[in-house]
C-alpha positions in Angstrom: -11.8 56.6 -103.6 -9.1 57.8 -101.2 -5.5 57.0 -102.0 -3.7 55.6 -99.0 -0.6 53.6 -98.2 -1.1 51.0 -95.5 0.8 48.5 -93.5 -0.8 45.9 -91.2 -0.2 48.2 -88.3 -2.1 51.1 -89.8 -5.7 51.8 -90.4 -6.8 51.4 -94.0 -8.1 54.7 -95.2 -7.9 55.9 -91.6 -10.9 53.8 -90.7 -10.5 50.0 -91.0 -8.2 48.1 -88.6 -6.7 44.8 -89.9 -7.1 42.1 -87.3 -6.4 38.7 -88.8 -5.2 37.5 -92.2 -7.7 34.9 -93.5 -6.4 34.1 -97.0 -3.5 34.7 -99.4 -3.2 33.8 -103.0 -1.2 35.3 -105.9 -2.4 38.9 -106.4 -4.9 38.8 -103.5 -4.9 38.9 -99.7 -7.7 39.1 -97.3 -8.2 40.1 -93.6 -10.8 40.2 -91.0 -11.0 43.7 -89.8 -13.1 46.3 -87.9 -14.6 49.6 -88.9 -13.4 51.7 -86.0 -16.1 54.3 -86.6 -19.1 52.0 -86.4 -17.3 49.1 -84.6 -18.7 46.7 -87.1 -16.7 43.6 -88.2 -15.7 43.8 -91.8 -13.6 41.9 -94.3 -10.9 43.6 -96.4 -9.6 42.2 -99.6 -6.6 43.7 -101.3 -6.4 42.9 -105.0 -3.6 43.8 -107.4 -5.0 46.2 -110.0 -4.7 45.2 -113.6 -3.1 47.7 -115.9 -6.4 48.8 -117.6 -8.0 49.5 -114.2 -5.0 51.6 -113.1 -5.7 53.9 -116.1 -9.5 53.9 -115.5 -11.2 56.6 -113.6 -11.2 55.7 -110.0 -14.8 56.6 -109.5 -15.9 54.4 -112.4 -14.2 51.3 -110.8 -15.8 52.0 -107.4 -19.3 52.6 -109.0 -19.1 49.4 -111.0 -18.1 47.3 -108.0 -20.8 48.8 -105.8 -23.5 48.6 -108.5 -22.9 44.9 -109.2 -22.7 44.0 -105.6 -26.0 45.7 -104.9 -27.7 44.2 -108.0 -26.7 40.7 -107.0 -27.6 41.3 -103.4 -31.2 41.7 -104.6 -31.3 38.4 -106.6 -29.0 36.4 -104.3 -29.7 37.8 -100.8 -27.1 36.6 -98.4 -25.0 34.9 -101.0 -23.0 37.8 -102.4 -20.7 39.9 -100.2 -22.1 43.3 -99.5 -19.6 46.0 -100.5 -19.4 48.9 -98.0 -16.3 50.8 -99.2 -13.7 50.9 -102.0 -10.1 52.1 -101.3 -7.3 52.6 -103.7 -3.7 52.0 -102.6 -1.2 52.6 -105.4 -1.3 49.5 -107.6 -3.8 47.7 -105.3 -7.5 48.0 -104.6 -9.1 47.4 -101.2 -12.6 46.1 -101.2 -14.3 46.4 -97.8 -17.4 44.1 -97.3 -19.6 43.1 -94.5 -18.0 40.1 -92.9 -19.4 36.9 -94.6 -20.3 33.8 -92.6 -17.8 31.0 -92.7 -14.2 30.9 -93.9 -12.6 31.4 -97.3 -12.4 28.3 -99.4 -8.7 28.9 -99.8 -8.3 28.5 -96.0 -10.4 25.3 -96.0 -8.2 23.9 -98.8 -5.1 24.6 -96.7 -6.2 21.5 -94.6 -6.2 19.2 -97.7 -8.8 18.0 -100.3 -12.5 17.5 -99.6 -14.6 14.5 -100.8 -16.4 14.8 -104.1 -19.9 15.1 -102.4 -18.8 18.2 -100.4 -17.1 19.6 -103.5 -20.4 19.1 -105.5 -22.3 20.9 -102.7 -20.0 23.9 -102.7 -19.7 23.9 -106.5 -23.5 24.0 -106.8 -23.7 26.9 -104.4 -21.2 28.9 -106.4 -22.9 27.9 -109.6 -26.3 29.2 -108.3 -24.7 32.6 -107.7 -22.9 32.7 -111.0 -26.1 31.7 -112.8 -28.0 34.5 -111.2 -25.2 36.9 -112.1 -25.2 35.8 -115.7 -28.9 36.3 -116.0 -28.4 39.9 -114.9 -25.7 40.3 -117.6 -22.9 40.3 -114.9 -19.7 38.3 -115.3 -17.4 37.8 -112.2 -14.2 37.3 -114.2 -12.0 37.0 -111.2 -13.2 33.9 -109.3 -10.8 32.0 -107.1 -11.0 30.1 -103.8 -10.2 33.3 -101.9 -13.5 34.8 -103.3 -15.6 31.9 -102.1 -16.7 31.8 -98.4 -18.0 28.5 -97.1 -20.2 28.1 -94.0 -20.0 25.1 -91.7 -23.4 23.9 -92.8 -22.6 24.3 -96.5 -23.8 27.8 -97.4 -21.7 29.7 -99.9 -21.1 33.4 -100.3 -19.2 34.8 -103.3 -17.2 38.0 -103.2 -15.3 40.0 -105.8 -17.9 40.9 -108.4 -17.2 44.1 -110.4 -13.4 44.2 -110.2 -12.8 42.5 -113.6 -16.0 41.3 -115.2 -15.9 41.0 -119.0 -12.8 43.2 -119.2 -10.8 43.1 -122.4 -7.6 42.5 -120.4 -6.4 39.4 -118.7 -6.9 39.5 -115.0 -3.9 39.7 -112.7 -5.2 38.8 -109.3 -5.1 35.0 -109.2 -3.8 33.9 -112.6 -3.9 30.2 -111.8 -7.7 30.4 -112.1 -7.7 32.5 -115.2 -9.3 30.9 -118.3 -7.3 30.4 -121.5 -9.1 33.2 -123.2 -8.2 35.6 -120.3 -4.6 34.4 -120.5 -4.6 35.4 -124.1 -5.9 38.8 -123.2 -9.3 38.2 -124.9 -11.4 39.2 -122.0 -14.1 37.1 -120.4 -17.7 36.2 -120.2 -19.9 33.5 -118.6 -17.7 30.8 -120.0 -14.8 32.3 -118.1 -16.6 31.9 -114.8 -17.4 28.3 -115.7 -13.7 27.6 -116.3 -12.8 29.1 -112.9 -15.6 27.0 -111.2 -14.1 23.9 -112.8 -10.6 24.9 -111.6 -11.9 25.4 -108.1 -13.7 22.1 -107.9 -10.6 20.4 -109.3 -8.5 21.8 -106.5 -11.2 20.8 -103.9 -11.0 17.1 -104.8 -7.3 16.9 -105.7 -5.8 19.2 -103.1 -3.8 21.0 -105.7 -4.6 23.5 -108.4 -5.3 22.4 -112.0 -2.6 24.9 -113.1 0.0 25.8 -110.5 1.3 29.3 -110.1 4.6 29.7 -112.0 6.0 32.5 -109.9 5.1 35.3 -112.4 2.0 36.4 -114.3 3.3 35.7 -117.9 4.7 32.3 -117.0 1.4 31.4 -115.3 -0.7 32.7 -118.2 1.4 30.6 -120.6 0.8 27.5 -118.5 -2.9 28.2 -118.4 -3.0 28.7 -122.2 -0.8 25.7 -123.2 -0.3 23.0 -120.6 -2.6 20.0 -120.5 -4.5 19.4 -117.3 -4.3 16.0 -115.8 -7.7 14.4 -115.2 -8.7 14.5 -111.5 -7.9 11.3 -109.7 -10.3 11.7 -106.7 -13.4 13.3 -108.2 -15.5 10.2 -108.5 -18.7 10.9 -110.5 -17.8 14.6 -110.3 -14.9 14.1 -112.8 -16.9 14.5 -116.1 -18.3 17.8 -114.9 -14.9 19.1 -113.9 -13.3 18.0 -117.2 -16.2 19.5 -119.2 -15.7 22.8 -117.5 -12.0 22.8 -118.1 -12.2 22.6 -121.9 -9.9 25.2 -123.5 -12.4 26.3 -126.2 -15.1 28.3 -124.3 -17.7 27.3 -126.9 -17.2 23.7 -125.9 -17.4 24.1 -122.1 -20.3 22.3 -120.5 -23.4 24.6 -120.1 -24.5 25.8 -116.7 -27.7 23.7 -116.9 -25.8 20.5 -117.5 -23.4 21.1 -114.7 -26.2 22.0 -112.3 -28.1 18.8 -113.2 -25.0 16.7 -112.6 -24.2 18.2 -109.3 -27.8 18.0 -108.2 -27.9 14.3 -109.1 -24.8 13.6 -107.1 -26.2 15.3 -104.0 -29.6 13.6 -104.5 -27.9 10.2 -104.7 -26.1 11.0 -101.4 -29.4 11.9 -99.7 -31.4 9.0 -101.1 -28.8 6.3 -100.4 -30.8 4.8 -97.6 -34.1 5.0 -99.3 -33.3 4.0 -102.9 -32.3 0.7 -104.2 -28.5 0.7 -104.6 -25.8 -1.6 -105.9 -22.1 -1.5 -105.4 -20.9 0.6 -108.3 -17.4 1.7 -109.0 -16.4 5.4 -108.8 -16.1 7.0 -112.1 -12.6 7.0 -113.5 -11.3 9.7 -115.8 -11.9 9.6 -119.5 -8.3 8.8 -120.4 -7.6 6.1 -117.8 -6.5 2.5 -118.4 -9.2 -0.2 -118.2 -10.0 -2.0 -115.0 -8.9 -5.5 -114.0 -12.5 -6.4 -113.0 -12.1 -4.7 -109.6 -15.3 -3.2 -108.4 -15.5 -0.2 -106.1 -16.7 -0.4 -102.6 -18.5 2.9 -102.5 -22.3 2.4 -102.9 -23.8 4.8 -105.3 -27.5 4.9 -106.3 -28.4 4.8 -110.0 -29.2 8.6 -110.3 -25.6 9.3 -109.3 -24.3 7.2 -112.1 -26.5 8.7 -114.7 -26.1 12.2 -113.4 -22.4 12.0 -113.3 -22.2 10.7 -116.9 -23.0 14.0 -118.6 -22.9 14.6 -122.3 -19.3 15.5 -122.0 -18.2 12.1 -120.8 -18.0 11.1 -124.5 -16.5 14.1 -126.1 -14.0 12.1 -128.2 -13.6 8.4 -128.9 -10.0 8.4 -127.9 -10.7 9.5 -124.4 -13.3 6.8 -124.1 -11.4 4.0 -125.8 -8.5 4.9 -123.4 -10.9 5.2 -120.5 -10.1 3.1 -117.5 -13.6 2.3 -116.4 -13.9 2.1 -112.7 -11.7 1.2 -109.8 -12.2 1.3 -106.0 -9.3 3.8 -105.8 -10.9 6.1 -108.3 -7.5 6.9 -109.7 -6.6 7.2 -113.4 -4.4 8.4 -116.1 -5.3 11.7 -117.6 -5.6 13.5 -120.8 -6.4 17.1 -122.0 -9.7 18.0 -123.5 -9.8 17.3 -127.3 -9.2 19.9 -129.8 -12.3 21.8 -131.1 -14.6 19.6 -133.2 -14.3 19.7 -136.9 -17.0 18.3 -139.1 -16.1 14.9 -140.3 -18.3 13.2 -142.9 -16.6 10.0 -144.0 -18.0 8.3 -147.0 -19.3 4.9 -145.8 -18.7 1.9 -148.0 -20.2 -1.0 -146.1 -19.6 -3.3 -149.0 -15.9 -2.6 -149.0 -13.8 -5.7 -149.5 -11.3 -6.9 -146.9 -8.5 -5.8 -149.0 -9.7 -2.2 -148.9 -9.7 -2.2 -145.1 -6.1 -3.0 -144.3 -4.7 -0.8 -141.6 -2.6 2.2 -142.9 0.5 3.2 -141.0 0.5 6.8 -139.7 3.7 8.7 -138.9 4.7 8.1 -135.3 5.0 10.9 -132.9 7.7 9.1 -131.1 9.6 5.8 -131.3 8.3 2.7 -129.6 9.0 3.2 -125.9 10.2 -0.4 -125.5 12.4 -2.3 -127.8 11.2 -5.5 -126.2 7.5 -4.8 -126.9 6.1 -4.8 -130.4 2.8 -3.4 -131.5 0.4 -6.0 -133.0 -1.0 -5.2 -136.4 -4.7 -6.2 -136.7 -6.7 -6.4 -139.9 -9.7 -4.2 -140.4 -12.3 -6.7 -141.7 -15.4 -6.2 -143.7 -18.5 -4.9 -142.0 -20.6 -7.9 -143.3 -20.8 -10.8 -140.9 -21.2 -14.0 -143.0 -19.8 -16.7 -140.7 -21.5 -18.5 -137.8 -20.0 -17.6 -134.4 -16.9 -19.7 -133.7 -17.0 -22.4 -131.0 -17.4 -20.8 -127.6 -18.9 -17.6 -128.9 -22.5 -16.3 -129.4 -24.0 -13.3 -131.2 -24.9 -10.6 -128.7 -27.2 -7.7 -129.7 -27.3 -4.9 -127.2 -30.3 -2.8 -126.3 -28.4 0.2 -127.5 -28.4 -1.3 -131.0 -24.8 -2.6 -131.6 -24.0 -6.3 -131.9 -20.9 -8.4 -131.6 -19.9 -12.0 -131.1 -18.8 -12.6 -127.4 -17.4 -15.5 -125.5 -20.2 -17.6 -124.0 -21.1 -16.4 -120.5 -20.2 -12.8 -121.2 -22.7 -10.0 -120.7 -22.8 -6.2 -119.9 -21.2 -5.6 -116.5 -21.6 -1.8 -116.6 -23.5 0.7 -118.8 -23.2 4.5 -118.9 -25.3 6.9 -121.0 -25.7 10.6 -121.4 -28.3 13.0 -122.5 -27.0 13.4 -126.1 -27.5 9.6 -126.8 -23.9 8.6 -126.3 -23.2 5.5 -124.3 -20.4 3.2 -123.0 -20.9 -0.5 -122.3 -18.4 -2.7 -120.6 -18.7 -6.4 -121.5 -17.1 -9.2 -119.5 -17.8 -12.1 -117.2 -17.3 -12.8 -113.5 -13.8 -14.1 -112.7 -12.5 -13.2 -116.2 -9.9 -10.4 -116.0 -10.5 -9.4 -119.7 -12.9 -6.7 -120.8 -14.3 -5.3 -124.0 -15.6 -1.8 -123.9 -17.9 -0.4 -126.6 -18.5 3.3 -126.8 -20.8 5.3 -129.1 -20.2 9.1 -129.2 -21.9 12.0 -130.9 -19.1 14.5 -130.3 -16.0 13.4 -132.2 -13.2 15.2 -133.9 -12.2 14.6 -137.5 -8.6 13.3 -137.0 -8.5 10.1 -134.9 -4.7 9.9 -135.1 -4.3 13.4 -133.7 -6.6 12.7 -130.8 -4.7 9.5 -129.9 -1.5 11.5 -130.0 -2.9 14.0 -127.5 -4.1 11.1 -125.3 -0.7 9.4 -125.6 1.1 12.6 -124.5 -1.1 13.0 -121.4 -0.8 9.3 -120.4 3.0 9.6 -120.3 2.7 12.0 -117.4 0.7 9.8 -115.1 1.6 7.2 -112.5 0.2 4.1 -114.2 3.6 2.9 -115.7 2.2 3.8 -119.1 4.1 2.5 -122.2 2.8 2.9 -125.7 3.5 0.0 -128.0 4.5 1.1 -131.5 3.0 3.8 -133.6 -0.5 5.2 -133.5 -1.9 3.7 -136.7 -4.5 5.2 -139.1 -6.9 2.5 -140.3 -9.9 2.2 -142.5 -12.5 0.1 -140.7 -15.8 -1.0 -142.3 -15.2 1.7 -144.9 -14.7 4.4 -142.3 -11.8 6.5 -141.1 -10.3 5.3 -137.8 -7.2 4.8 -135.7 -5.6 2.2 -133.5 -3.4 2.5 -130.5 -1.9 -0.1 -128.1 -0.4 0.4 -124.7 0.7 -1.2 -121.5 -0.3 0.0 -118.0 -0.4 -1.2 -114.5 -3.6 -1.5 -112.5 -3.7 -2.8 -108.9 -0.2 -4.2 -109.4 -1.1 -6.2 -112.6 0.5 -5.3 -115.9 -2.2 -5.0 -118.6 -2.2 -4.7 -122.4 -4.9 -2.7 -124.2 -5.8 -2.4 -127.8 -8.1 0.5 -128.8 -9.8 1.2 -132.1 -12.1 4.1 -132.8 -13.8 5.0 -136.1 -16.1 7.7 -137.4 -19.5 7.0 -139.0 -20.7 10.5 -139.8 -20.6 14.1 -138.6 -19.1 13.8 -135.1 -20.5 10.3 -134.6 -18.5 7.1 -134.1 -17.7 4.0 -132.2 -14.8 2.7 -130.4 -13.7 -0.8 -129.1 -11.2 -1.3 -126.4 -9.9 -4.8 -125.6 -7.9 -5.3 -122.4 -6.2 -8.5 -121.0 -3.4 -9.2 -118.5 -0.2 -8.5 -120.4 1.2 -11.9 -119.7 -1.8 -13.5 -121.5 -1.9 -11.1 -124.4 -0.4 -13.4 -127.0 -2.4 -16.5 -126.2 -4.3 -18.1 -129.0 -7.6 -17.6 -127.2 -7.1 -13.9 -126.6 -5.9 -13.2 -130.2 -8.8 -15.2 -131.5 -11.2 -13.2 -129.4 -9.9 -9.8 -130.6 -10.0 -11.0 -134.2 -13.6 -12.1 -133.7 -14.6 -8.8 -132.1 -13.2 -6.8 -134.9 -14.7 -9.1 -137.6 -18.2 -9.2 -136.2 -18.8 -5.8 -134.5 -21.8 -4.0 -136.1 -22.5 -0.5 -134.8 -26.0 0.8 -134.2 -28.0 3.1 -131.9 -31.5 3.1 -130.6 
């Protein structure tokens, strides 16, 4: 490599003329240019060199970048930028490539967010390149919108392989897209690339980064490592995949194969809309959103889109699902960070426990009740055994999924979601009735229900749903199992709603949750309180 100092009016390395700036992000700038010797168009990217590369032999860096570019060019022809030269400039590195087709994704995002279908198409293109690289033992480690080039017809080219890879140092080019493990200086691997892909798809649908640049490397790295990420509001059925990729523990990130299947299903649903039976289904809301007021979406999605978007990660913790808002035509929601790493939880079931042994236990509150005028309701945790006939106006409902509960007459499932790991979520209600009961079964739960609710509570406070928690998060014993309750108020489509959520564990990472939502003005009516008491008294979990 030749050391040079360049301004935009000079030739880079005495050979490459800068013609037009095409993207700029923290630590990286790109230009269209020309090789004055061959008169070929090229693209030049100037990246800030991380400290470990400044100390590394110059030839070694150039060889690694060139080698990885050539290797991937063989397995992904036309989808990886071909490197033609490497130039060192003090603390920066110029990578000169043949000019890719299209424009940098960073430039595209300068015009605002894109719809979730286009985001899925671009994301799948990037994932194909990353998957091929990972099979060759190559990690990008430096992915950002400035490294993704998008063609008008949807083709994707990825640049930047070889600069960072699986380095043991945090990258310093575009820190907003660094993974938490990179921010901690732990290096990267395939899971690092998946985080970056999730961050890119998040920005595509939201029009803003998942983690904003803080004006300095260390400040941005601290934000990446510690700050919760608000669930995307405009991702539709893409939301579970994005949230699964943005899990802080790299072990818990959604695998490439699951993400690929989800993105493929979304695109297939879009293509098959006119040929497949469809029904008007709501757009997916995020896992920690408030429940719907029986408002159905107006975007027609075919059934494969619903199932593909579900993913195994849509039910990573009962709190996220009990707090889930179901679906709305806006596709907006409250958010919550991914749950903490799973810990084995093996409660000792005692189905024969007496009612006295299942009274709710108060847990220390993380904060005082947000409203002195609102008081949390304390509900008993009744015995698992159902010995009474259904009260007047109710009937015993047994779901195909295996659970059963006594419901108001006329109620039935109004929406069902399932995932490959056997988890499911069923929303129960009736036409014209603003109330809902949501039953969720999950196979990926943490061992501390109260702690998970606290995390959800913290994230909900930062959203625009007029969220207000009622009272403390309460540890309970329900049907002989460990669980937790939380109540809150939120506003949906201008209507104030009151939600009670209860989740409980039944084994290693397995559990159920019930979420009961009514208009807040009707919460304390005899009929609604009787309904909740009946649900809690008669619910019996089960799975197919």
